[in-house]
N, C-alpha and C positions, 0 to 999 in steps of 0.2 A: 827861621822860623815861626811856626803855624802857630795861633792861638792855642788851640788841643795843647802843642805843645809848653808854652808857657804858661799855661794855667795846672800845668800837670805836678806843681809842688802844693797846691791846694788839696791834694788827692788825700795828704795825709791828717790834715783834718777833719776831711769825709770821713777818713776810714774811723777814725775814733769818736766821730760822732755815730757811724752806721754801729760799729760794735758797742756802745756804752750810750746811747739810747734811751735803752731798757733801761739800766741804772739812772738815769736823768728825772727818766718818767717813776719808777719805785721811787725817789726820795723825793720828788716834789709831791706825787702823791701823798706820803705820810708823812711829810710837814707840814701841806696843807690841810689834810685831818686833827693837825695836831695841834696848828698855829693858824686863828684865823686872821691875825695882820699876814701873814705871809700869802694866805688862802686868798686876801683881798689884792695881796700884790700880785700874784699870778695870774689871778683874773685880770687885773690893769692891764698886765704885759702882753695877753693874749688877746685883749676886747678887739682888738685892730685887724685881728686877725677869726673872730669867733664863728663869721658866716661860715671861713671857708671849712674848718675843725669842724662844727657843723655839720655840712654839708659831705664830707670827706667818714666822718661817724657813722653818717646814715647810708654809705653808700652802696648802690648794692652790684656785686660783679658781673651779675648777670644783666644787669638793667646797663650796666655801663658798656659790656661787650657789646650789646644789641646796638651799641650807636656806632660802633666801627663796623661799616659794612664789609671791610676784608676778614673780618673772624666771622664770617656768617657761615664758612664754609671750613669749620675745622679741618676734617680731614684733607681736604686738600690744603689746606696751609704746613698742615704734618709732612707731606709729602715734599713741600716745599722748603721745610723745615730739614729735613733727612736728605735732600739734593743739594742744598747747599753744606752742609755739613760735609760731604764726600767732597765736594767741589776746594771747600780749604781746607782741606788737609793733603789734597793730590797737591794744590800750588806750588809746593815748597820743590816740590820732584818733576815739574814743568817739566821736559828736554832743554828751551832755550832758558830756564833761570837756574837747572841745575844739569847743565854737559854733562858730568863725571856723573852724577849717579849718587851722590856722595850722601850718607844716610845723614838724618835730620834730626838733632838731639840732642842734649847734653849725657844723657845715660844711652843713648842707642849702640856707642859701640861694646857699652858693658854688658849690656843685653845679648849680646853678638854674641860674645866673651861664653857667656854661661850657656848658652844655646848650643855652643859649638863642644864645648866640654861635654852636654849633656849626651848628644848626639855620639861621642865617641863612648860610650857607655852604653853596656845592656841597659833594658827596663829594671830590675831593679838597683842598680848604681843609679842609673839615671835622676830616678824617685829618692833614692837616697841625698843625693847630689841636691836634690829642690829643696830640701830640709834642712840643708847645711852650707847651702852655694846662696847666692842672691842675697847680698845683707844679711847673713846669719838666719839665712831660711826663712825670712817672714816675706816673703811672696809664692811659696810652693805652687799655689793655685794654677797664677798666669804662668810661672814656667813650667809646668806639666801639660798643660793647655800648649803651648808652644812646640814643646817638644813632640806633644803628636803629631801636630802640623811638619815638624820637621822631619818625622820617623816616612812621611810620607814623599819625602824626597824634595821637599821646597829646601834650598838655602834659607844659614841663618838670620843675612844679610835681607834676601827680600821678605822673611815672615816681617822683618821689624820695619822694614818698607813700607809694608800694605796693613799692617795694624793697624791702625789711625784711620784707614779706610773702612774698619768693622769697631771700632770703640766709640768714633766720633758718630753715627747714625744710629747706635745703641743708646750712648747716653743723649740722644734727644727725644727716643724715643719712652725714656726711664723718664726724664723727667716731664712728658706731655701723661705719661699713667699717673704718677706722682700727683699731677695738681688736675687733673681730670676727675681720680677717683676720691686725691683726698678733701678738693675743695668743690666738686662737682660739676663743673662749668665746663663744657670741652672748647669754646670759644677763650676762655684764660687758659686754659690747657694752650691751645694752640698759639697766643702767643705767647706764650714760659718758653713750648718747644723753638719759636723762632728765636727769641733770646738768647735760645743754648749753645748754637753755635759760632757765634758773635760774641762769647762772653770770653772770659779767661779761660774757660775749663781747656777751648781748643788751641788760643793760642801758647797760654804756659806750658799745659799737657804736650807739644810739640817743640816746643824751646829745649826744655827739660828734660822729654822723653821720661815722660811719667805715665809709663805704660800700665803698670800696680793701680797706682793713685786712679787713676782715669776709669781703669774697670771698675774699681773698688767704689766709686763715684757712681757707675750704674747699679750696683749692688744696694748702695745706701738708698737710693730715690726708691727702689723697689721695695728694699725694707720700712721704710718710711709710711709709705705706700698702705702695706699690710697691717704694720703697725696703727693706723687711723683707722681702717677698716675694720681691725682686731676691737681698738676698742669700741666701736659706735655697736658692731656686733659681735662679741667673742663666739668661737668658731673653732672646732677641731682643724678644720682646714685653715682656717687665715693664720692659726698659731704654727703649725706647721710649715707653712712656708716663710714665717716667719724668723721661725727657729734656720732651718736650715741655708736664709739668706743671710742670718748672724753669723752662720759656721762657714760660709764661703766668703764672708766679708773678711773674717779675722785671717781668713787662709789667704787671703790676697793682700792684704794691707792691713795689718795691726792696730795703726798708731791710728788709721783713722775708725777702725773699730773702737778703739776706745773715747771717743769722740762721740761717737754716734750712741753708744749704748749708754753715755752717762746722759744724753738729751733724752733718751730713752726714758730711764729710769727715775728723769727728775720730771718728763712728761707725767708719766705712768703717777708719780707721787701727786700731782696736782689733780690729777682724776680723780684719787681717793680722795681727796680732802674734797672733792667737788662733789661726787656720786656717791659717797662713804663706801666705796665697793672695793675689797681687796683684790679683785680678777687682775687689775693694770699693773699692780705691783708684781704681784706673782706671778705673773707673765715676764717681768723684765727678767726675776731673779736669776730662772736657770739659764736664761740666753747669757746675762754675766758669770754665773758659774763655769758654765762651760767653758765659756773663752777661758778663762783662768784656769782649768784644769788640763785644756788643750797646751795650753803655754806652758804649764807645767810639765806636763808627759812628752812634750816636743823637746823643753830644753835641757830634759833629763835623757830621753834616748839618744839625740844627737849630739847630746855635748854644745849645745849652742844659748848663746845670750838669750832668756827670756826678757818679754817686753817690763816687765816689773822690775827687773833687775838692770833696768837703765833709769829709773825714776831718782835712784839716787846723785847719780852721776848728773840729771837733769834739773836737779835742787840746789848743788853745790854749785852750777852753771846761771842757774836761774837771778841769784846776787846779786853774780856781776851784769847780767843781761839788765838787771832793774836797775842798774845805775849807769847806763847805756841806754839806756829805753830809747830818747828819742835818734838817735844817732842810728840803732837797729831800725826803729819804723823806717827814717830815711832811706835806707840802705836798702830795706825790703821792700819798695814800694819804686825806688828812682832806679836802684839798679841791680837787684837780685831779678833775673830772667828778663836781662835787658828792660828795666822799666819797663814792660808789659801789663805792670799790674798797675801803675799811674793812672789809670784813667779816670778820669775828676770827676766826667759823665755817666758814669757806670757807679764809683760809690756814691755820689751826692743823689742819686736816685735811688738809691740804696738806702741810702740815708733816709730818704724822706718815708720811702715803703714802710723803714721799721716804725717809724712816728704813727705811722697809719694802723698798724697791726692792730689787733682788739682781740684781747687777752679771752674772753668767753668764748669766741668760736678758737674751737678745735685746731683746727686748719693754721690759721693764724697764731693760736698756741703754742704749736710746734714750731712753728719758723720761728717766732721771737726766743724760745728756747736754745732752738740750732744757734743762733747766732750770741746769744748771752752764755754759754756755756765756754764759746770757741775765744770768749772774751776774754774769759778768767785766767787763764795762765800764758795769755798773750804777752804781757808784760813782760814775762820772766824769761819770755825766749830770743834766741838769737833771730838774725834777719831772715835766715835761711826758715825756720821753725816759722815765723812769725806771716812768713809767705804762703807757707804751707795751710796754715790755719786760713787764710783768706780764701783760699784754692779751695776748699770743704765747705766754707759754704755755699747756702741756695742762692746765687746771684742772678740768676735766671730767673727765679720765682720772685725774687722779689723787683726784677725791672717792671716783669707784668705786673703786678701789684700798682707802682708807682704809675703807670701808664692809665691802668684803671681807675685808679683812686684819683688823682689829681686832674689827668685833663680833660673829665667831662667839665670839671668847676671852671675851665677857662672857658667853654665854649655853650655854656647853658641857651644864649639868644642863639648861637651859629657854630653848630657843632662840624661844619668846616675848616676852624679854627682850630679845635681841637684835633681834629686829622691830621691837618696839615704839618701840627707841633707833634705829632707818631709818628709820623713817616719820616721826620725831619730828624727823630732823637734817636728812630732805628737806622736810616740809612750811616748817621754819623758813628756808630758804634761798631755798625759794620764797615765803613769806611776803618775807624781807629783797629779794627782785625786785621783786615785785609792786610795794611801797612803796615801790621805788626808780623804779619805770616812773610812779607815777602824779605822783613829784615832780618829773619833767620838764616 
């Protein structure tokens, strides 16, 4: 048993820290403001780390990225990231590892079945099936796109086999765009892009065959990019892009859409309180309203269960999940998806990043709210849905922030140490991803 596997149970504590660091920060700040004795106590506890905390607080991502020569060529790094993403998803289908060419992914045979039924129908019937089949028509956009490819003569099995070769590099590019235009630093974006293919997105996406969720994440990062750009410079073009992405996201994976629009709404409210401008809130309300209308119309026309109709069952199940919270957490990390989510190193770096996020910075604020909104329903969910919450978090971006926030502090006198640690972290995480893919 390797040391990495031996320490896997730590991932439960680290995940709780990652999810609820925002709550600890909020409670500590409010208690310190209201109680001088509590403030003195927290200052006493933080005294040994005061220098580190001060350095992290004043850290410039641009300056930190400048210290890592490998990030001086962001376009080259992006190209490397895309190549790595393609190679990783190709590994499970290598002839020497998979001589019979069996499909990888729990849901892959299900997608093949859906596509087979659609291809046996004329176009109108296939379109109707996409809104009825596929888990009550919850992912019609992906099914329609795959149907169009199948109509060109490609078999359903081949479509599903090669689908990750499209999704993986697109997600890497999407994360890069989000970090590049959201934060404004190409080197930071290159690092985020490099962490994307070796994160949970690839390993868990392949293991479960979560193609709709995978595609939804591509749209999520593009949507969040448009949201940040619109927040800084409102324009009709930016808003149209954001609106279209929200609709396509709903038609791809509505449950991810619910989480993301809630993040957007809370983010918009925080901007309204800061800027006293209602344009941010007004921009999000039509997006939410459109999703609700689509959900109602789709449910009425095709007689399928709406997203809202599932909430009563979630509430009933949530009470039981609360009582079994710890068992669900352990199962979500150590057993669901073959234990691929139990990466204590990834979750530990994510925890450090969340503690370093600065609410005054709009990019950091969006990430902080992204994690916070995901943490609210987390205790009331079963292990499978808890794993999905973790899958939808911006883990590659948090990993990049952890590297650029903290590692320069370890190498103030000798940046070679910081570079060495960064390389070891990346190699270790990449090795874990490769081992996970070989396990599929």
